[in-house]
C-alpha positions, 0 to 999 in steps of 0.5 A, spaced: 712 497 357 719 499 356 724 495 352 731 496 354 735 491 351 734 485 347 733 478 350 737 473 346 739 466 347 745 468 350 741 472 356 740 466 360 734 465 365 730 471 365 727 473 372 721 478 372 719 481 379 713 485 380 710 489 386 704 493 388 706 501 388 699 503 391 693 500 393 687 505 394 680 504 394 679 505 387 686 505 384 691 501 384 698 502 381 704 496 380 710 495 376 714 489 373 722 489 372 725 483 367 732 482 368 737 477 365 741 472 368 747 477 369 742 481 373 742 486 367 735 490 366 731 488 360 725 491 361 720 495 365 713 496 365 708 499 370 700 499 370 694 503 373 688 499 374 681 501 377 679 497 383 671 495 384 667 490 386 664 485 381 656 485 382 653 478 384 651 474 379 644 470 380 644 462 378 638 460 375 635 453 376 635 448 370 630 450 364 625 445 362 
């Protein structure tokens, strides 16, 4: 995360936007931007994530 300027009470309404830059079989890259009411950029962030299937969870019946 990169903080570019302080967000204060005078910044007004903050708006966050985000988008996926790349989504592949095993990896995804996304970025986000935070702007103040005047449209000035307050912060940016990016992430790279590993994409995988979760194993199936088997439910057990009630014990007793």
